[in-house]
C-alpha positions in Angstrom: 0.3 7.3 -73.5 0.5 5.4 -76.7 1.2 1.7 -76.8 4.2 2.2 -79.0 6.0 3.6 -76.0 5.7 0.4 -74.0 8.3 -2.4 -74.0 6.5 -5.8 -73.8 8.8 -8.4 -75.3 11.1 -10.4 -73.1 14.1 -10.1 -75.5 13.8 -6.3 -75.4 13.9 -6.4 -71.6 16.9 -8.7 -71.7 18.7 -6.5 -74.3 18.4 -3.4 -72.2 19.4 -5.2 -69.0 22.4 -6.9 -70.7 24.0 -3.5 -71.4 24.2 -3.0 -67.6 23.8 0.8 -67.7 21.6 1.5 -64.7 20.8 3.9 -61.8 19.3 2.7 -58.5 18.1 3.9 -55.2 16.1 2.3 -52.4 12.8 2.1 -54.4 13.8 1.6 -58.0 16.4 0.3 -60.4 16.3 1.8 -63.8 18.2 0.2 -66.7 18.5 2.5 -69.8 19.7 2.3 -73.3 19.9 5.0 -75.9 17.7 4.4 -78.9 17.4 5.8 -82.4 13.8 6.7 -82.1 12.4 10.2 -81.5 10.6 9.0 -78.4 11.3 7.0 -75.2 10.0 3.6 -74.5 9.6 2.0 -71.0 9.0 -1.3 -69.4 8.0 -2.1 -65.9 8.9 -5.1 -63.8 7.7 -6.0 -60.3 9.0 -9.2 -58.8 6.9 -11.8 -57.1 8.6 -11.1 -53.8 6.6 -7.9 -53.6 3.2 -8.8 -52.3 0.4 -10.5 -54.1 -0.9 -9.9 -57.6 -3.2 -7.1 -56.5 -0.4 -5.2 -54.9 2.0 -5.8 -57.9 -0.7 -4.4 -60.3 -1.2 -1.4 -58.1 2.5 -0.7 -58.1 2.6 -1.0 -61.9 -0.3 1.5 -62.2 1.4 3.9 -59.9 4.6 3.7 -61.9 2.8 4.4 -65.1 1.3 7.5 -63.6 4.7 8.6 -62.3 6.1 8.2 -65.8 3.3 10.4 -67.1 4.0 13.0 -64.5 7.8 12.9 -65.1 7.3 13.4 -68.9 5.5 16.6 -68.2 8.6 18.1 -66.5 11.2 16.5 -68.8 11.7 17.2 -72.5 11.3 14.2 -74.8 14.4 12.0 -74.8 15.2 8.9 -76.8 15.9 6.1 -74.3 14.6 2.7 -73.7 14.2 2.3 -69.9 13.2 -0.7 -67.8 12.0 0.3 -64.3 12.3 -2.4 -61.7 10.3 -1.8 -58.4 12.0 -2.7 -55.2 10.3 -3.8 -51.9 11.0 -0.4 -50.3 8.5 1.3 -52.8 5.6 -0.2 -50.9 6.6 1.6 -47.7 6.8 5.0 -49.3 4.0 7.3 -50.3 3.3 8.1 -54.0 4.9 11.5 -53.7 8.1 10.2 -52.2 8.3 7.5 -54.9 7.7 10.2 -57.6 10.5 12.3 -56.3 12.9 9.4 -56.2 12.0 8.4 -59.8 12.6 11.9 -61.0 16.0 12.0 -59.3 17.0 8.7 -61.0 15.8 10.0 -64.5 17.8 13.2 -63.9 20.9 11.2 -63.1 21.1 9.3 -66.4 20.0 12.2 -68.6 23.0 14.3 -67.5 
């Protein structure tokens, strides 16, 4: 994935979250905002309540891989999304989390 698809700035995170358009389940909360670009951008947030730094980085790596897998099955869409991991994600397997993420993305695309 290219770096232009990653949201890194705090004000961009806050702008997306402030619109309060979101979908959630037991593992994730996804805030989304329509953009004028031809591609989607994403940001990942994992709170300090979820394990130590090693576990949080592992979760971020897994979410990046899930996004790559999801983009293979979805057409390109022009949204900015912020994915917030919840504590339940650590209890599920990678495949269970991938299914839940795909369901959430399907919900706001329709």
